[in-house]
N, C-alpha and C positions, 0 to 999 in steps of 0.2 A: 530677523528670526525666521527660520524655515517653517512653513506651514505644512501640516499633515492632512492629506485628503481623507475623505470617508472611506475610500477604497483601500488606502494604506492602513487605516485603523482596522477595517474588517480583516485585512490580510494578517495583521499582527495578532488579532484575537483568534483567528482560525489557526494560525501557526502555533500559538501557545494554548490552545484549547485544552489539551491534555493536562498541562500544568494547572490551569485554572480549575478544572474539575477535581484534580488531586487535592489542591489546597482547600477547596470547598468541602470535599468529603472529610478531610482531616479535621477541619474546623467544626463541622456538624458532629462528627464522632466524639470529639473532645467535650463539646458542650453537652451532648447526650450522656456521656459517661459521668460528667459532674452532676448533671440533673438527676439521673436515675440512681447513682451509687453513692454520691458524696453529700448531696443536699437532702437534709431530713425534712419530710413533709410537715407542714404546719396547718393546724386546724383552728377555725374561728367559731366561737359560740357567743351568742348575744342574748341578753335579757333587757327588757324595757320597763321603765318605771314612770309612773305618773305623779308629778308634783302638784299639789294644790289642795282643794277642799272638795273632793268628789261627792261627799254626802250632801253638801249644799247644792251642788250642780244637779244631782239626781232629784232632789226635792223641789227644784225649781225656784228656790228662795233667792238665789243669787247667780247671775250669769258669769261666764268666764270673762274677766276684764282683760282687754288687750294690754293694758299697762302691766298687769301681772305677768303676762307672757313675755313682754319686753324685759321686765325685771329678771325673770328666771333665765332668759337668754343671756343677759349681761352677767349673770352669776355662774355661767357654765364653767368658767375657769376655777371659781371657788369650789363648785361641786367636784370638778376633776381632781383638785388638790385634796379635798376631803376623802374621795374614794381611794386615792393613792397614799393617804397619810399613814403614819406609823400606827395611829389609833385603829384604823380600819384594817390595815394589812396584818398587823400583829394579832388582831382578834381572829381574822380569817385563818391565819397560820395556825393559831391555837385550836380553832374549831375543827379544822381539817387534819390536824396533826402533821403538818408539812415541815420539811427540813430546809426548804429554800430560804435564802437570805431575803431581807426586806427589799434590797435593790432588784434582785431577780424576780421576786414575786410581783412587785409593782410594774416591772417592765412588761408583764403579760397583759396588764389591764389598760384599757382605753375608755374614756368617758366622753360622750358627745351628746348634743341635744338635737332632736329632729326639728327641722326648720319650721318656724311659726307654730310651734306646739309647746306644751309643757311636759313633753315626754323625754326622759333621759335614757340614753342607750349605753349600757355597760357591756363592752366587748372584751373577750379574752382570747388571745392567740397562744396556742400551746402545741407541742409536738404530739401530745396524747389527746385524742378527741374527748374521751371521758373526763379527763382532768380539766379540759377547757370548759365543758358545760358545768361541771361541779364547782369549779372556781368562780365562774361567772355568777351562778346562782347564790353562792355563799357571799361573794363580794357585794352583790345587790342587797342581800338581807342585812348584812352588817352596815352597809352604807345607809340604808333606810333608817335604821335605829340611830346611827350617828348624826345624820343630817337633821332628823327630827329633834334630836336633843340640842344640837348646836345652833341650827337656823330657826328653831321654833316653828317649823312648818306643821300645820294642823294634821295633815295626813299625806302619806306616801304609799302608793299601792303598786304592786307588780301588774303590768299589762300582759307581758308574755314571758314565760320562764325560758331559760336557755335549754336548748335541746342538744343532744350529742350529734355533732356533724358527721355526715357520711363521707364527704369528699374534702380533701385538703385544699386550702386556698393558695398554698405555695408548695413546691415551685410550679409555675405556669409552664407546663411542658411544651404546649403548642407555641406559645410566644417565644420561649427560649430557642426552640429549634428554628422558628421562622427568622429570628434575629441572627442566629448563627449562620443560616443559609445565605442571607443577604451579606453579612459580614465576610463570609468565606469567599463569595463571588467578588466582592470589592477588593479584598486583599489579593486574590488571584489576578485580577485585572491590573492592579497597581504593580505587582511584581513582574507581570508580563511586559508592561511598558518600560519598567526600569531595566529589565534584561535587554529589551530591544534597543534602549537608548545607549547601552554600553556595548552593543554588538557592532563592531566595526568591519565585519566581513562584507565583501561585495557579492551581491546576489543577482542584481539586475543591471542592464545597461544604464539605467537612470542613476544607480549608485556610482558608477564610474564617471558619468558626466558631472555629478556633483563635486567631484574632485578636480574638475577643470581639464579632464582628459577626454580623448575621443575614442570611441569604440571602433576598432579597425576590423573586427571580425568576431564571429561567435561560433562555438563548437556545438552542433546539435546533439541531443541525446539519442542514442541508438536504442529504440524501443525493443528491437529484437534481442539486443544484448541483455536488456533488463529481464526479458522473459526466460532467459536460459538459467 
């Protein structure tokens, strides 16, 4: 198999530089167009809840048991299912007078637990920032009532209420453009080498010698003629 030297690689890239730049510009332009004009911005709003017996913690009559924290962490899947249950979502839908289906409404909501704590985080991602915060707070309120009733938890309190987000979390413009730039360069280089591989024209004496022929003469370029 014929080896290609670094000098030949550099020659190929220099020769096809215009093509590589063109493909890169087209790729970045397409991604930018999709990012700015087709992708709808999404906003995230989050509220946090404390599960446990805060009145006893504050009174100092009972400390936070590590076993309680472990139990709540193991129950995170249960809490997530409760937060997205028909019981909670239907009540949220009724309270906010929403027309969204259950499946669509539950897809906005995500429930997680902060590591090594008894704090539940309820996050909502929506295309409308006001709706995101409103839905997060209402979901948290209904969730607190439901989990207290079903799990017999003594007390659930809001730590931080959801605020209306100012900036979207998606799309990530900088990341999208950076990825498109790298991708465009890679595609351009790949196409440049493919075109070079299928180019059978003879450009240098070395190309002639590769065919097993000998170079018997060369015609120099008349620089004066080029300048006319």
